[in-house]
C-alpha positions as CSV (number, residue, x, y, z in Angstrom):
1,A,8.8,-2.3,-35.3
2,A,7.8,-4.7,-37.9
3,V,10.5,-3.5,-40.6
4,R,13.0,-4.2,-37.8
5,A,11.8,-7.5,-36.9
6,G,12.5,-8.4,-40.7
7,L,9.1,-8.4,-42.0
8,R,8.2,-6.9,-45.1
9,T,5.7,-4.0,-44.2
10,A,3.4,-1.7,-46.3
11,I,1.9,1.4,-44.7
12,V,-1.2,2.7,-46.0
13,E,-2.1,6.2,-45.3
14,R,-5.4,8.0,-46.4
15,V,-4.0,11.4,-46.9
16,P,-0.2,12.4,-47.4
17,F,2.0,13.6,-44.8
18,P,2.9,15.9,-43.1
19,R,-0.8,16.6,-42.0
20,H,-2.4,17.9,-38.9
21,K,-4.0,15.5,-36.4
22,V,-6.2,16.4,-33.4
23,C,-3.9,15.6,-30.3
24,G,-2.9,17.5,-26.9
25,D,0.9,17.2,-28.3
26,C,2.1,16.5,-25.0
27,F,4.7,13.4,-25.0
28,N,4.7,11.2,-21.7
29,P,7.8,10.2,-20.4
30,S,6.8,6.7,-21.1
31,V,7.1,7.2,-24.8
32,W,10.9,7.7,-24.7
33,P,11.8,4.0,-24.2
34,V,9.3,2.7,-26.7
35,L,11.2,5.3,-29.1
36,A,14.6,4.3,-28.3
37,S,13.9,0.7,-28.7
38,L,12.7,1.5,-32.4
39,G,15.9,3.4,-32.8
40,V,13.9,6.8,-33.3
41,E,14.5,8.6,-30.1
42,D,17.2,10.9,-31.6
43,A,15.0,12.0,-34.6
44,V,12.2,12.7,-32.2
45,R,14.1,14.5,-29.9
46,S,15.7,16.8,-32.5
47,L,12.0,17.8,-33.7
48,P,10.9,21.4,-32.8
49,H,9.6,21.1,-29.4
50,T,9.4,22.5,-25.7
51,L,10.5,20.9,-22.5
52,L,7.5,21.5,-20.2
53,K,8.5,22.6,-16.7
54,R,5.3,22.4,-14.9
55,V,1.7,21.2,-15.0
56,R,-1.2,23.3,-13.9
57,F,-4.6,22.6,-12.8
58,V,-7.4,25.3,-12.7
59,S,-10.8,25.0,-11.2
60,R,-13.8,26.6,-12.5
61,R,-13.7,29.4,-10.1
62,G,-10.1,30.3,-11.6
63,R,-8.0,28.8,-8.5
64,A,-5.0,27.4,-10.1
65,L,-2.4,24.5,-8.5
66,E,1.1,24.4,-10.2
67,L,3.3,21.4,-9.8
68,P,6.8,21.2,-11.2
69,L,7.7,18.7,-13.4
70,P,10.9,16.4,-13.5
71,P,13.6,18.0,-15.8
72,G,13.2,16.5,-19.4
73,A,10.2,14.3,-18.7
74,E,7.5,16.1,-20.4
75,Y,8.1,17.2,-24.2
76,G,5.6,19.3,-26.1
77,I,5.6,18.4,-29.9
78,T,3.0,18.8,-32.4
79,R,1.7,15.4,-34.0
80,R,2.1,17.0,-37.3
81,D,5.9,17.0,-36.9
82,F,6.0,13.6,-34.9
83,D,3.8,11.6,-37.3
84,D,5.8,12.7,-40.3
85,A,9.3,12.1,-38.5
86,L,7.8,8.4,-37.6
87,L,6.7,7.7,-41.1
88,R,10.0,9.1,-42.8
89,E,12.0,6.6,-40.3
90,A,9.8,3.7,-41.4
91,A,10.6,4.6,-45.0
92,Q,14.1,4.8,-44.3
93,A,14.1,1.3,-42.6
94,G,12.3,-0.4,-45.5
95,A,8.6,0.0,-45.1
96,V,6.7,0.6,-48.4
97,L,4.6,3.7,-48.3
98,Y,1.0,4.2,-49.9
99,S,0.4,7.7,-49.3
100,G,-3.1,9.3,-50.3
101,S,-4.7,5.7,-50.7
102,P,-7.8,5.5,-48.7
103,V,-8.7,2.1,-47.9
104,T,-12.2,1.0,-49.6
105,G,-12.3,-2.6,-48.8
106,I,-10.9,-5.6,-46.7
107,T,-11.6,-9.3,-47.4
108,R,-10.3,-12.2,-46.6
109,T,-7.9,-14.1,-49.2
110,A,-9.1,-17.0,-51.1
111,D,-7.2,-19.4,-49.0
112,A,-8.4,-17.9,-45.8
113,K,-4.7,-17.4,-44.4
114,G,-4.4,-13.6,-44.9
115,W,-6.0,-10.1,-46.2
116,R,-6.9,-8.5,-49.1
117,V,-6.8,-4.7,-48.8
118,V,-8.1,-2.5,-51.6
119,T,-7.2,1.1,-51.6
120,G,-8.0,4.0,-53.9
121,R,-4.6,3.0,-55.9
122,C,-4.1,-0.6,-55.7
123,T,-4.7,-3.8,-54.0
124,L,-2.5,-5.5,-51.5
125,T,-2.5,-8.9,-49.8
126,S,-1.0,-9.7,-46.5
127,R,-0.7,-12.6,-43.9
128,V,-1.2,-10.0,-41.2
129,L,-3.2,-6.9,-41.0
130,V,-2.3,-4.3,-38.1
131,A,-5.3,-1.6,-37.8
132,A,-3.7,1.5,-36.4
133,D,-6.6,3.7,-37.8
134,G,-7.7,5.4,-34.8
135,R,-11.1,5.4,-32.9
136,N,-13.2,5.7,-36.0
137,S,-11.4,2.9,-37.3
138,T,-11.9,2.0,-41.2
139,T,-10.9,-1.3,-40.6
140,S,-13.5,-2.0,-37.9
141,R,-15.9,-0.5,-39.9
142,L,-15.3,-2.7,-43.1
143,L,-15.1,-5.7,-41.3
144,L,-18.2,-5.1,-39.0
145,L,-16.3,-5.9,-35.9
146,P,-18.5,-6.6,-32.9
147,S,-17.8,-4.7,-29.7
148,S,-16.5,-6.4,-26.8
149,R,-19.2,-5.3,-24.9
150,S,-22.9,-6.0,-25.1
151,A,-25.0,-3.6,-27.3
152,P,-26.5,-1.9,-24.3
153,Q,-23.2,-1.4,-23.0
154,A,-21.8,-0.2,-26.1
155,A,-24.6,2.5,-26.4
156,A,-24.0,3.6,-23.1
157,A,-20.3,4.1,-23.6
158,S,-21.1,6.4,-26.8
159,T,-21.4,9.6,-25.8
160,T,-21.6,13.2,-27.6
161,R,-18.3,14.5,-26.3
162,L,-15.7,15.7,-28.7
163,A,-12.6,17.6,-28.7
164,L,-11.8,21.0,-30.6
165,Q,-8.5,21.7,-31.3
166,C,-6.2,24.7,-32.7
167,H,-2.5,26.2,-32.2
168,L,-2.3,29.7,-31.2
169,P,0.7,32.1,-30.7
170,L,2.1,31.5,-27.2
171,A,0.7,33.6,-24.4
172,E,3.4,34.1,-22.0
173,A,1.3,32.6,-19.0
174,Y,1.8,29.2,-20.5
175,R,5.4,29.4,-21.6
176,D,6.9,25.5,-20.9
177,T,3.4,24.8,-19.3
178,V,0.7,22.2,-19.8
179,A,-2.4,23.2,-18.1
180,L,-5.7,21.5,-17.5
181,E,-8.4,23.9,-16.7
182,W,-12.1,23.0,-16.1
183,T,-14.6,25.3,-17.9
184,K,-18.5,26.0,-17.7
185,H,-18.5,23.6,-20.8
186,G,-16.2,20.9,-20.3
187,Y,-12.3,21.3,-20.0
188,C,-9.4,22.6,-22.1
189,G,-5.7,21.3,-22.4
190,L,-3.0,23.7,-23.3
191,A,0.5,23.1,-23.9
192,H,3.3,25.1,-25.2
193,V,4.8,23.0,-28.2
194,G,7.5,25.0,-29.5
195,D,8.0,27.4,-32.5
196,G,6.1,29.9,-30.4
197,L,2.9,27.9,-30.6
198,L,0.2,27.0,-27.8
199,N,-1.9,23.9,-28.4
200,L,-5.3,24.3,-27.2
201,C,-8.1,21.6,-27.2
202,V,-11.4,22.3,-26.0
203,V,-13.6,19.0,-24.9
204,T,-17.0,19.7,-24.4
205,T,-20.3,18.1,-25.8
206,G,-21.8,18.5,-29.4
207,K,-24.7,20.5,-28.2
208,K,-22.2,23.1,-26.3
209,V,-19.8,23.5,-29.3
210,A,-20.7,27.1,-30.1
211,E,-20.7,28.3,-26.3
212,A,-17.3,26.2,-25.7
213,K,-15.6,28.3,-28.6
214,T,-17.2,31.6,-27.4
215,E,-15.6,30.7,-23.9
216,A,-12.5,30.0,-25.2
217,A,-12.4,33.0,-27.5
218,G,-12.9,35.4,-24.3
219,R,-10.6,33.2,-22.1
220,Y,-7.7,32.5,-24.4
221,G,-8.0,35.3,-27.1
222,V,-8.9,32.7,-29.9
223,P,-9.6,34.8,-33.2
224,A,-13.4,34.5,-34.4
225,D,-12.0,33.2,-37.8
226,Q,-9.9,30.5,-36.2
227,V,-10.0,27.3,-38.0
228,W,-10.7,24.4,-35.6
229,S,-10.3,20.6,-36.1
230,S,-12.3,18.1,-34.1
231,I,-12.5,14.6,-33.2
232,A,-15.1,12.3,-31.6
233,P,-16.2,10.3,-29.9
234,L,-13.9,10.6,-26.8
235,N,-15.1,7.5,-25.4
236,R,-16.2,4.4,-27.0
237,A,-16.8,0.9,-26.4
238,S,-13.5,-1.2,-26.3
239,L,-12.8,-4.1,-29.0
240,N,-11.1,-7.2,-28.9
241,P,-7.4,-6.2,-30.0
242,A,-7.1,-9.6,-31.7
243,P,-10.6,-10.3,-33.2
244,L,-9.8,-12.3,-36.3
245,P,-6.8,-14.5,-37.2
246,G,-3.9,-12.4,-38.3
247,L,-5.8,-9.0,-37.3
248,F,-4.3,-6.8,-34.5
249,L,-5.9,-3.5,-33.4
250,T,-3.8,-1.0,-32.0
251,G,-4.0,2.4,-30.2
252,D,-7.5,3.9,-30.3
253,A,-8.6,1.4,-32.9
254,A,-8.9,-1.1,-30.0
255,R,-9.5,1.3,-26.6
256,V,-10.1,4.9,-26.3
257,V,-8.5,6.6,-23.6
258,E,-9.3,10.1,-22.0
259,P,-6.9,12.8,-23.5
260,F,-6.7,14.5,-20.2
261,T,-3.5,12.5,-19.1
262,G,-1.7,12.8,-22.2
263,E,-0.9,9.1,-22.4
264,G,-2.8,8.3,-25.8
265,I,0.6,8.5,-27.7
266,F,2.2,5.9,-25.4
267,Y,-0.4,3.4,-25.6
268,A,-0.6,3.9,-29.5
269,L,3.2,3.2,-29.7
270,R,3.3,0.4,-27.3
271,S,0.6,-1.5,-28.7
272,G,1.7,-1.1,-32.0
273,Q,5.2,-2.6,-31.0
274,L,3.5,-5.7,-29.4
275,A,1.1,-5.9,-32.5
276,A,4.7,-5.9,-34.6
277,E,5.8,-8.7,-32.3
278,A,2.7,-10.7,-32.7
279,A,2.8,-10.5,-36.4
280,R,6.6,-11.9,-36.1
281,R,5.5,-14.7,-34.0
282,L,2.5,-15.4,-36.4
283,L,4.6,-15.4,-39.6
284,T,7.5,-17.2,-38.4
285,G,5.6,-19.8,-36.3
286,G,7.1,-18.4,-33.2
287,D,5.9,-20.9,-30.1
288,T,2.7,-22.3,-31.7
289,G,1.9,-20.0,-34.6
290,P,-1.3,-18.1,-35.3
291,G,-3.3,-18.9,-32.0
292,H,-0.1,-18.1,-30.0
293,A,0.5,-15.0,-31.6
294,A,-3.3,-13.9,-31.0
295,S,-3.1,-15.1,-27.5
296,F,0.2,-13.2,-27.0
297,Y,-1.1,-9.9,-28.3
298,A,-4.5,-10.1,-26.2
299,S,-2.8,-10.8,-23.0
300,A,-0.1,-8.2,-23.5
301,H,-2.6,-5.8,-24.8
302,R,-4.9,-6.4,-21.6
303,A,-1.7,-6.0,-19.0
304,L,-0.5,-2.7,-20.9
305,Y,-3.8,-1.1,-19.9
306,Q,-4.3,-2.9,-16.7
307,R,-1.4,-1.6,-15.1
308,R,-2.1,2.3,-15.6
309,L,-5.6,2.8,-16.9
310,W,-7.0,3.5,-13.5
311,V,-5.6,7.0,-13.4
312,N,-7.2,7.6,-16.7
313,R,-10.5,6.5,-15.8
314,L,-10.5,8.4,-12.6
315,A,-9.4,11.3,-14.9
316,R,-12.4,10.9,-17.2
317,F,-14.9,10.7,-14.3
318,T,-13.7,14.2,-13.0
319,V,-14.2,15.8,-16.5
320,T,-17.4,14.1,-17.4
321,Y,-19.1,15.1,-14.1
322,P,-17.8,19.0,-13.7
323,W,-19.0,18.5,-9.9
324,A,-16.4,15.8,-9.4
325,G,-13.6,17.7,-10.8
326,N,-14.6,21.1,-8.7
327,A,-14.9,18.5,-5.6
328,S,-11.5,17.0,-6.4
329,L,-9.7,20.3,-6.7
330,A,-11.1,21.6,-3.5
331,V,-9.9,18.6,-1.9
332,F,-6.3,19.2,-3.5
333,R,-6.3,22.9,-2.4
334,L,-6.2,21.5,1.3
335,F,-4.1,18.4,0.5
336,P,-1.8,19.1,-2.6
337,Q,0.1,15.8,-1.7
338,G,-2.7,14.0,-3.2
339,L,-2.7,15.6,-6.3
340,R,1.3,15.5,-6.6
341,W,0.7,11.6,-6.1
342,L,-1.6,11.2,-8.6
343,T,0.4,13.3,-11.0
344,S,3.2,11.2,-10.4
345,K,1.5,7.9,-11.5
346,V,1.3,9.7,-15.2
347,V,4.7,11.5,-15.0
348,P,7.1,9.3,-12.8
349,G,9.2,12.0,-10.3
350,S,6.7,14.7,-10.2
351,A,5.5,13.9,-6.7
352,A,8.5,15.7,-5.6
353,G,8.6,19.4,-5.4
354,P,6.2,21.8,-3.6
355,G,2.8,22.6,-5.2
356,A,1.5,26.4,-4.9
357,W,-2.2,27.5,-5.5
358,K,-2.6,30.9,-7.0
């Protein structure tokens, strides 16, 4: 987005691409308008993928409710393929890539109007710095950014919940399906992602990792020598998205969302697009310059999450407290239209069509 806005853009990546990244690999329909506006929709749709046709919710007792998804609404694509495609498109558009260059230092320039970024290979200077480096943001750590909440609130928001993820050979029961299954130790997300692969994410707490892996082995046939990737924390205090002049935090660097609803990629893409617009305004003096750019981004970022975050928060509650998840599914067994309605808030159009308990 920054390159297409006419800005000279450098991308600094810690490790070379393509690379694996922990993700549910589900693409919410909301991503397509963003990708189309960036001119990369066709490139992404051409990647190995699965058109997901149904979503399945499974209680701890094994009762399942399936809902149909709108045709072509939800895609299963690995983040390895997606991130690599985006990076190639950015490079072709004119961005300069510094790959395999971990950032080791960030300071203000001498005139205090820009940033000095030190990597393992070189030092870069820029008027604008966009942090798209995830929930464990190196940018935030190096700049000692304060949380937007008080210290006690931040501590309360930090939990030991984490996600384990791997890819397995596709089991026929999950063909063209995305499934969310409550388990004894948390919950699992599964999605058919093309090339005969099934993405498995196991969400649990640090003290239950061994038990969760054992449960997954019995439930999904995970080999004993399976290599897992992991990421933590799954919830963390939110940060000010425009904390310093010329600095914009995007995606999980600013606000971590529950992976349960599959909206993380949309939030990352759209907030990145908004950050590019803020950078353009700052560098071109649009409206009132730097102050306006920061207020524009903070306001747009807040509106982005306010419109749809409530479903994600509700989902987090049901998976953080298993009794709530089990109680919810028991209610939806009697009133499946309620679950269809909630699902439609994440995947528009999915309220139509019958649901079936199994």
